[in-house]
N, C-alpha and C positions, 0 to 999 in steps of 0.2 A: 352637427352630426349627432351630438348627444340626444337631441330631441327626436331625431329619426329612430334611434335605438329604443328610446323610451316608448315611443308610440307603437312601434312594431311589437315590442315585448308586451306592452299593456294589452294590445289587441289579441295576442296569442293567449295570454292568461285569461282573458275575458271569455274566450270561446273554447277553452280546453278544460274539461272536468277530470280527465284521467289520461294517463300516458306520460308524454314528455314534451318539453319545449327545448329546442336546440338553437343556440345563437352561434353563428360562424362568421368570422371575418377573415378575408383572404386578400392578400396583395396580388393583383392581377397584372400590374405593369407600373412603369415609372415614366409617365409622359413628359415630365419636365424635371430638371434638377431640383432636389429638395422637396419633391412631392411624390405621392404614390396614387395609383388608381386602386380603389378599394371596392370589394364586393361584400355586402352585408347580407346575410341570409338568416331568416328566422323561420324555423320549421316547427309545426306543432301537430299533435295527434287529436285535434279537436273535431268540431262538427263538420268542418269543411264548408265550401261555398259552391252552390249549384252553378252549372255552366251559364245559365241565363242571367245570373247576377254578377258574374266575373267581369263583364264589360263595364259595368257601372259602379263597381265596388269602391272606386277611388273618387267618385263624385260626392260633393257635399250633401249632407243630410240623407244619403242613401244607406239603407240597411237591408240585410237579406230578407226576402219576402217571407221565408218560412221560419225565421228565428222567433223564439219566444220573446216578445217585446218587453214583458215584465222582467224576465230573467236577464236579458242582455240589453237593458235600457242604456242609452247613452246619447250624446249630442249628434252623432253621425258625422262628426268633423275630423276625427282622428286620422283616418287614412287619406282623406282629402288634403289635410295639412301636411301629412307625410309626403305625399306625391309632390306638393308644391315645394317643400324644402329640398327634396331630391333634385327637382328641376332647377332650382336656384343654384345648386352646386354643380350644375351641368351634367346631371346623371339621369338615370331612368329607373323605374321600379316596375316589377312584374309579379304575377301571381300564378302559381300552379296549385290546383286544389281538387280534391275528390270528396264528395259528400260522404260523411261517416268515417273518413280516413285521415283527414287533416289538410292543412294548408302550408305552403311554403312561399313566403314573400322574399323577393330578392331585389336589392337595390345596388346599383353600380354607380359609384361616385368617382369623378375624375379630378386629378390635380389637388388632392388633399395635402396640405402642407405638413411636413414633418417638423414638429416643434423642437424635438430634441432627440438625438440618436442615443437611445438608452443602451444600445448593444455595443457601443464603442467605449464603454466605461473601462477604466483600468482596474485590474485586480491587484489588491494589496495584501501582503501578509500582515501578521499581528504587529509588526514593527513599522508598518507604513511603507514598506519597500514595494516597488512594482514587481509583479511576477511576469516573466517573459517565457512563453512556451517555445520549445524547439519547433521551428516551422516545418521540419521534415517529418514530424510525428503524424500518424494517421489514426483517425477515429472512425470506427464502423458503427453506424446507427441502424438498428433493426427495429422498425416501428411501422405499423400499418397505417397510422394516422398521418395524413398529409400535413395537418396543422401542427402536430408535434414535431415532425421532421423540419418543417419550415422554421419553427421557433428555435430549435437547436442550431440550425444553419445560421440564423441571424445572431444568436448568442456567440457563436464561434467565429463569426466573420472577421472581427477585429484581431483574432489570435493568429490568423494566417495558417492555421492548422489545415491539413488536408482531410476532407470528409468524404466518406463513401456511404451511400444510403441504400437500404433494401427493405422489403416489407415482409419477409418470412424467415423463419429459422433455417429452412433448407438452403435458401440462397445465401444466408449469412454464413453457413458452413463453407460454401464454395468460395465466397469472398475471403474468408479467413485463410484458406489454403492458397489463394491466389496472391494476396497482398500482405498477409501477416500484419494486421493492424496493431497499433500500440495499446488500444483500448476499445472495448465494445460497450455501447449503450443499448440496452435491450428492454423493450416494452414488456412488462410482466405478463400481460394477457396473452402475448404470443408464446410465452414459456409454458402455458397451460395445455398446449396441444398434446393429446394423449398418444404419443408415438414413442415408445421406449427405445426403438432402434435409433431414431433421430436424436433423442436425448443422449444416448450413449456416444453417438458420433460427435455431437456438439461438445460434450464434455471431454472427449478424447482429444479433439482438435485444440480445445482450450488449454488442456494440460500439456500437450506436446509442444505447442507454440508459446506457452507461458503468457497467455493474453488475459489480463484482468477484465472482468465483466461487471458492469454496474447496471442494476435493474431499475427501471423507472416505473412507478406504480402509484395509483391513487387508492390502493387497497389498504385499509387500516390493519395494523399489526405487523407490517413489514419492519424488519429490524428488531423485532421482539422474539421471544421464545415461541410465540404462536405461529410464526411464519415458517412454512416448510415448502421445499421445492426439490425436484430432482436435479435441477441445474445448480451448478456450483458458482455462486455469485461472490464477488469481493466487496461490493458496496451497493447502496441503494439511494435513489432520489425520489422524493415525493412529487406527485403531480397535483396541481399544475406546477410546472417547472419554474424555478426562480433563477435569475441570472447568477446571483452570488453562490447559490448551492451548486449549480452546474460547474461554475468555474473553479470552485474549491475542490470539487471532486476530480476535475481534470488535473489540478495541481497535485492531488494525492497520488495519481498514477502515472502522469506523463512527465517526461524530462523537461526541466525548466530551470531558470536561474532567476535570482532576485537582483533588482537594480535600485540602489539607493538614490536619494536626491542628488548627492554630490556626483555620483557616477553619471546620472542623467544630464546634469549641467555640463559635464566635461565630455559628453558624447561617448562614453566608454561602453563598448559592447561586452556585457557581462555574461552572455549566453554560454552555456556549457557545450562542449563538443559532443555530438551524438550522431551516429551514422547507422542508418537502416541496413539490413543485410543486402548484399548485392542483388539477390533474386527478387527483392521486394518491388512491386509495381505501385507507385504512388499515384493516386487519383486526386484531382483538385476538388475544392469545395463545390458541393452541389451535384457531383456525379452520381448517377444511379445505375441500375442494372442495364439500362439501354445504352449506357456509355462504355460497356465492357469492350 
């Protein structure tokens, strides 16, 4: 699979002089235990492929008729090898392209083994004790990026926390009033929406319900004196998100208990008692707006 990624990215860089190249990986299913079905997508804003060349682009020694042979010289084997590797893994590869706008290569691979479940790692405090989150706690994730929400969902899977997901501030306000989450994870770019009334409403709900908010951002300067926003945040996480950072931020704001090795061996349940208000509606992990 590594070679497939390398070949697709190398091809994108080769034909993209300006703009962007985006690599996306998405789990689209689990056909067998211990495996995942994976979609790899590489999108660029390069020269594009003419329609008459798209049928033969994956054949050996085939290059675009109109490309500058001196500038884009190569063996002509990269995409042919990539297609063969994809087929060996029982998958398929496709191309969507427009001349002058760019190309998107998509490869679907089935039954990719999961070598290690990195998302079920235990979180430990500074003394090496396991941190156990209260399973009744609710986390509201407000992020328009499907990939970010999926990553958070996978991070939190082993915690048994309940997760609610939405893609906008406005819907986030409604969810806050409906379920009173214990913590909000908010994508910073969504907080830049220039709607003062929405900002006021969001802050008022936060203060009234006493809900901590953690902003997630790749913007430099967050957490320093140079970072300013109309929203009242209690913490921040840098993107790309890291497992340890996310879990420690959860431990900062969510009810939890620590379990030492001796307690673990004796089977002692060291969790603290914590009860949500009676009117709270708890949604299970992976729920979204359509599940209301």
